[in-house]
N, C-alpha and C positions, 0 to 999 in steps of 0.2 A: 566050213569056211570056203568061200569061192576062190578059185585060182584065176588070176588074170590070164586071158587068152594070149598066146604068143603072137607077136606082131609079124605079119607076113613081110618078106624082104622088100616088097614093092610099096610099102606104106611110106608116106612122107616122113622124113626124119628132119625135125626142126633145125638141128645143127648143120645140116647139109642143104637146106632149102634156100635158094638164091635170094628171095625177098627178105628172109630173116637175116641172112648174112649181110646184105646191103644195109638193113636196119641197124644191125650191131655196129658196123663201121660208122654210120651216121651218128648214132647215139654216143659212141665212144669219143668222137671228136667234138660233138655238140656240148657235152658236159663241161669241159674246160672253158669253152667260149661262153656258155650260159653263166658259169660262175663269175667270169669277168664282167659281163655286161650287167648282171644282176647286182654284184657287189659294188661296182664302180658307178653305175648310173641308175640303179634301182629299176631296171627294165625287166619286164616279164618276157617270156619266149615270144608271145604274140606281139608284144611291143617292139621287140628287136626285129622280127620278121617284117612288120609293117614299116618300121623305120628304113629297113633295107630297100623295100619296094619304093617308098616315096623318095629315097635318095636317088633312085634310078628313074623313076617316073613321077616327077614332081607334078602335083595337081591331080593325081589319080582320085577317083571316087571310091566309096566303100565297096561297091560291087567289084570293081577292078582289083582292089587290094585283096579282097576275099579270094578271088580266083587265083591271083598270083601267089598268095600265101597258103592256099588250101585251108582257109579258116572259115568257120561258120559266121553268119552275120553278128551274132552276139559277141563272139571273141573279137571280131574286127571292131565293133563299136567300143568295147572296153579297151582294146589296145590303142585305138585312136584317142580315146579319152585320156589314157595314161600319158601318151606322147604330148598332148596339149597341156596337161597338168604339169609335166616336167619342163615345158617350154621348148620341146623338140619339134613340135609341129603346130601349124595353125589350120583351122578348118574354116573354109569359106563357103557360103551358100551358093548353090548352082545359079547360073544366070536366069534360066527359065523355069527350073523346078528345084525348089529348096530341099527336096528329099535327096538330091544328088549333089551333095556338098563335095568340094574338092579338098584334098589334104595336101599341104605343102610343108616341106622341111624348113626349119629355121636355121639360122647361123649356128646356134648351140647344138641343134640336132645334127647338123652336118659335121661339126667337130666330134660329137659323140660317135656318129657313124664311122668317121675316118679312123678313130682309135680302135673301134671294135673290128672294123674291116682289116686293119693292119694285123691284128691277131688272127683273124680268119685266114688271111693270105699266108701267114706264117705256118698255120696248120696245113693248109693245102700244099704249100711248098714242101713241107716235111713228108707228107704222104707221097707226093709225086716224085720226090727224090729217091724213093725206093724202086722206081721204075726206070728202065732204060728209055731212051728217046723213042725207039721203035715200039716199046710196050705202051708208052703214053699215046702214041698215034693209034695203036690197035685198041687200047682201052677207051679212048675218046670216041672212036667209031662204034665200038660195041655199046658203049653207054648211050650214044645217040639212038641206036636201034632199040635198046631196052626202053628208053624214054618214050619213043614213038609207039612201041607195042603196048607198054603199060597204059598209055593214054587211050589206046583203042580198047583195051580190056576194061578200063574204068568206064568209058563211054557205053560199052555194050552191057556191062553189069554181069552179075553172077549167073543169071538165067541163060544168057547167050553162051556162057562158058559151058554150062551143063548141056545145052542144046548141041554145041559143037562137039563135045565129048561123046555124046550119045550117037551122033551121026557118024563118027569115025569107027 
């Protein structure tokens, strides 16, 4: 029987890895929100994310929605279809190109969004209440830096990460 090799001290430890810790926080607060919008409105996670985008950017097209939600085109299409079926959104063909339809929130979609957003705001307020004012300022600044750097990492892809690691 083979014995597993002992892990060196410098190996990645999932429980201490920053991206995983951020994921856990996001997942833990997303579950109650998802339970609410799923049970109350019959929305999928993609449907909720798309509803949130069109609540902020009424008339966005599927490509814009996909980028804003980090969803693939298939998920965007299904999510928009769900919102239209629920009466939360309308799809209008593009003026010059029918492939670029715009999606707009309806009155009932706005009502649903406002109810979900109120719960989301309560979750955010509860999280931020654990931080002092100074910690909030520091956290916001650090989060902004992490968002910028993660976008650069995403754009560069894994090969550029290996190239930069090998060069150092």
